[in-house]
C-alpha positions in Angstrom: 15.7 -12.8 17.5 18.9 -11.4 17.9 19.0 -10.7 21.4 18.1 -14.0 22.0 20.7 -15.9 20.1 23.1 -13.3 21.8 22.1 -14.5 25.6 21.7 -18.1 24.4 25.8 -17.9 23.8 26.5 -15.7 26.8 24.3 -18.1 29.0 26.3 -20.8 27.4 29.6 -19.4 28.4 28.9 -19.0 31.6 27.3 -22.4 32.5 29.4 -24.8 30.7 32.6 -24.3 32.9 30.5 -25.5 35.9 29.7 -28.6 34.2 31.1 -31.6 35.2 33.4 -33.2 33.0 31.3 -35.8 31.1 28.3 -33.5 31.0 30.8 -30.7 29.2 31.0 -34.1 26.0 27.2 -34.1 25.9 26.6 -30.8 26.0 29.9 -29.6 23.3 27.4 -32.5 20.8 24.0 -30.6 22.0 25.7 -27.5 21.3 26.5 -28.0 17.9 23.8 -29.7 16.6 21.9 -26.7 17.8 24.2 -24.2 16.6 22.7 -24.6 12.7 19.0 -24.4 13.5 19.9 -21.1 16.0 21.7 -19.7 12.9 19.2 -20.8 10.4 16.8 -19.2 12.1 18.2 -16.3 13.0 19.0 -16.0 9.4 15.6 -16.5 8.4 14.2 -13.6 10.6 16.7 -11.2 9.1 16.0 -12.0 5.9 12.6 -10.7 6.9 13.5 -7.0 6.4 14.6 -7.7 2.3 13.2 -5.3 -0.5 10.5 -7.9 -1.2 9.5 -10.7 1.6 7.6 -10.6 4.8 8.3 -7.9 7.2 7.7 -9.4 11.0 5.2 -7.2 13.1 2.0 -8.2 15.3 -1.5 -7.6 14.0 -2.0 -4.5 15.9 1.5 -3.2 14.2 -0.1 -3.9 10.3 -3.7 -3.2 11.0 -2.3 0.9 11.8 0.0 0.8 8.5 -3.4 0.7 7.1 -4.1 4.1 8.1 -1.5 5.7 6.2 -3.7 4.3 2.7 -7.1 4.8 4.5 -6.8 8.2 5.4 -5.7 9.1 2.2 -8.0 7.9 0.3 -10.8 9.6 2.8 -9.2 13.0 2.0 -9.0 12.8 -1.7 -12.5 11.6 -2.2 -14.6 13.2 0.4 -13.1 16.6 -0.8 -12.8 15.5 -4.3 -16.5 14.9 -4.1 -18.0 17.5 -1.7 -15.8 20.0 -1.2 -15.1 19.0 2.3 -12.6 16.8 4.1 -12.1 15.0 7.4 -12.1 17.7 9.3 -15.6 19.0 8.2 -17.0 15.1 8.3 -15.5 13.7 11.4 -12.8 15.4 13.0 -11.5 13.4 15.6 -10.8 10.7 13.3 -7.6 12.7 12.1 -6.6 13.6 15.8 -5.3 17.1 15.0 -3.6 15.9 12.5 -2.4 18.3 9.6 -4.7 19.1 6.6 -4.1 17.5 3.9 -1.6 19.9 0.8 -3.7 21.0 -2.4 -7.4 19.4 -2.5 -10.3 20.4 -3.7 -13.5 19.5 -4.6 -13.3 17.9 -8.8 -15.5 18.6 -11.7 -17.0 15.6 -12.0 -20.0 14.3 -14.2 -23.5 13.4 -11.5 -22.8 9.8 -11.4 -18.8 9.7 -10.9 -19.4 12.4 -8.3 -21.6 9.9 -6.4 -19.6 7.0 -6.4 -17.0 9.2 -5.3 -19.3 10.1 -1.9 -19.7 6.9 -1.1 -16.1 5.9 -1.2 -15.1 8.6 0.9 -18.1 8.1 3.8 -17.0 4.5 3.0 -13.5 5.3 4.0 -14.5 7.2 7.0 -16.3 4.1 8.3 -12.8 2.1 7.4 -11.0 4.6 9.7 -13.9 3.8 12.3 -13.5 0.7 12.6 -9.6 -0.4 12.1 -9.3 2.8 15.2 -11.8 0.7 17.6 -10.0 -2.2 16.7 -6.2 -1.4 17.3 -6.2 2.4 18.3 -6.1 5.7 16.1 -3.0 7.7 14.5 -2.3 11.0 14.3 -3.2 11.8 10.4 0.0 12.6 8.5 0.4 15.4 6.1 -1.0 14.5 2.3 -0.1 16.0 -0.5 -3.1 16.0 -2.7 -2.1 18.7 -5.0 -2.2 18.9 -8.4 1.2 20.1 -8.9 1.8 16.2 -7.2 -0.5 14.5 -9.3 1.0 16.0 -12.4 4.8 15.1 -11.0 2.9 11.3 -11.3 1.2 11.8 -14.5 4.2 13.2 -15.8 6.6 10.3 -14.9 3.6 7.9 -16.1 3.5 9.3 -20.1 7.3 9.2 -20.0 7.4 12.9 -20.5 6.5 16.4 -19.3 3.1 16.8 -20.1 1.6 20.6 -21.1 -0.6 21.9 -19.5 0.6 19.9 -15.9 -2.3 17.5 -16.0 -5.0 18.6 -13.8 -6.5 15.7 -11.8 -9.4 18.0 -10.3 -10.3 19.5 -13.3 -12.3 16.6 -14.9 -14.2 13.3 -15.0 -11.9 11.6 -16.5 -8.3 13.2 -14.9 -9.6 12.8 -11.6 -10.3 9.1 -12.0 -7.0 8.6 -13.3 -5.9 10.0 -10.4 -7.7 8.0 -8.5 -6.7 4.6 -10.4 -3.6 5.9 -8.6 -5.0 5.1 -5.4 -6.9 2.5 -3.8 -5.2 -0.4 -5.3 -1.9 0.1 -3.4 -4.1 -0.2 -0.2 -5.7 -3.8 -1.7 -3.1 -5.6 -2.6 -1.3 -4.5 1.2 -4.7 -6.1 2.3 -4.2 -9.3 0.4 -0.3 -9.3 1.8 -1.4 -8.7 5.6 -4.1 -11.3 5.2 -1.7 -14.4 5.9 0.1 -13.0 8.1 -2.7 -12.3 11.0 -2.8 -14.4 14.2 -6.0 -13.6 15.7 -9.3 -13.7 14.3 -10.9 -10.7 15.1 -8.1 -9.1 13.1 -8.1 -11.4 10.0 -12.0 -11.0 10.3 -11.5 -7.1 10.0 -8.9 -7.1 7.5 -10.9 -9.3 5.3 -14.0 -6.8 5.4 -11.9 -3.9 4.6 -10.3 -5.9 1.5 -13.8 -6.7 0.6 -14.7 -3.0 0.3 -11.5 -1.6 -1.4 -11.7 -4.6 -4.3 -14.9 -3.6 -4.8 -14.2 0.1 -5.0 -11.2 -0.4 -7.7 -13.0 -2.6 -9.5 -15.5 0.7 -10.0 -12.9 2.6 -11.2 -10.8 0.4 -13.1 -14.7 -0.2 -15.2 -15.2 3.3 -15.0 -12.3 3.6 -16.7 -12.3 0.9 -19.2 -15.8 1.9 -20.6 -13.5 5.2 -21.9 -10.5 3.0 -22.6 -10.0 4.2 -26.1 -10.8 8.2 -25.6 -8.2 10.4 -25.8 -7.0 12.3 -22.4 -6.9 15.4 -23.7 -5.1 17.7 -24.9 -2.4 14.7 -24.8 -3.4 12.6 -27.8 -2.6 9.7 -24.6 -5.6 7.7 -24.8 -7.1 6.4 -21.3 -6.1 3.0 -21.3 -2.7 4.1 -22.0 -2.5 6.4 -19.0 -3.5 3.8 -16.6 -1.0 1.4 -18.5 1.9 3.5 -17.6 0.3 4.1 -13.9 0.7 0.0 -13.7 4.4 0.6 -15.0 5.1 3.1 -12.7 3.6 1.6 -9.3 5.9 -1.6 -10.5 9.0 0.5 -11.1 9.0 1.9 -7.3 7.7 -0.9 -6.2 11.4 -3.1 -7.3 9.4 -6.5 -6.4 8.6 -8.0 -10.5 5.1 -7.5 -11.8 2.3 -6.7 -9.3 0.6 -4.0 -11.3 -1.7 -3.8 -15.1 -3.2 -1.6 -17.1 -6.9 -1.8 -18.0 -6.1 -3.2 -21.8 -2.9 -5.9 -21.6 -1.1 -5.4 -24.6 0.4 -8.9 -24.2 -2.7 -11.9 -24.5 -0.6 -13.7 -22.0 -1.4 -11.1 -19.6 -4.9 -11.5 -20.0 -7.1 -14.1 -18.1 -6.2 -17.5 -19.3 -4.2 -16.2 -22.1 -7.7 -15.1 -24.2 -8.7 -11.5 -22.8 -7.2 -8.5 -23.4 -9.5 -6.7 -21.5 -8.4 -6.4 -17.5 -10.6 -4.7 -15.0 -9.3 -6.4 -12.5 -6.0 -6.9 -12.1 -4.6 -10.2 -11.0 -1.9 -12.9 -12.2 -1.8 -16.0 -14.5 -3.9 -17.7 -11.9 -6.0 -14.6 -11.7 -5.7 -14.4 -7.8 -5.2 -11.1 -6.2 -1.6 -9.5 -6.3 0.0 -8.5 -2.9 2.7 -6.2 -1.7 4.4 -5.6 1.5 4.2 -2.4 3.7 8.1 -1.4 2.4 6.5 -1.6 -1.3 4.2 0.2 -0.3 6.0 2.5 1.1 8.0 3.2 -2.1 4.8 4.0 -4.0 3.6 6.0 -2.1 6.1 8.1 -1.2 7.4 8.2 -5.2 10.6 8.1 -4.1 11.3 4.6 -4.6 12.7 4.2 -1.2 11.0 3.0 2.2 13.4 5.2 3.9 12.9 8.4 1.7 9.6 10.5 2.0 7.8 12.4 -0.5 4.5 12.5 -3.4 1.7 11.7 -0.8 3.9 11.9 2.3 6.4 14.4 2.3 7.1 13.9 6.3 6.4 10.7 5.9 3.8 7.6 7.4 2.4 7.1 10.8 3.1 4.0 12.9 5.6 1.7 14.0 6.2 0.0 10.5 6.0 2.9 8.4 8.0 4.9 11.2 11.1 2.3 11.1 12.2 2.4 7.9 12.7 6.3 8.9 15.3 5.6 11.7 
């Protein structure tokens, strides 16, 4: 839009001297009437690049941005449940991208393994649907190592945990690691949906959002059932860990409270100010929170900066939106 405004001024500077005198008087009036509107329009577009505001992007770029989370979830769930990732299950979807660092099969209970395996195959379907609709991208490098997760758990706990918390060691640890992932994609879809212009795009994202929401609800319900259990050997309850992870994401996102643990301390954060249970994270009207792409990048990078890769994406995200912040 800044380019169009510049062209307008260049055009005006050439045309104005060539106009008859009477027309120049009328044109001057028109110029000063329209100028504030042009400046306001430029300011409005410029503000879209703010810390928390909506971005300017087309449907294709918005949907491709979701591949950053869908690849992440597919690899974490597939390998965690079966020991085999995309390179074994659906190698063409990765388009030759590097395999994730450090992921391995988790020590899960029978029921939880079946649930996570299902989630993993659902993510394969999501990837295929997105790639079919808007085209694919090369899978980025992911860090799914115990070391990376241990760093997240340390920040969530507010101290260095000894021994380092291994997400693959047992069911509870893995569920807490899972808690850190699907919700970020969910709130990204909530933000993207109203910005999409094509019916096909809105239909696709609405369908993706429905399943992502279900996955997050299942993970939160499984953790809620264990909410008051201590995570060994750290003397921290499951509910306290979820609260710490949610607080960490809010801190990294830089855009206020958009995340809550499975049990709220303040009753005012519960549904209709009446519940301490918080199996579904929602605002005061029980509506889903939304996060813009720049917020999501700050969280998955773990740096609080959309221009500074790290965390799950050590080399940065893929797609025009993610790469635009790295220039």
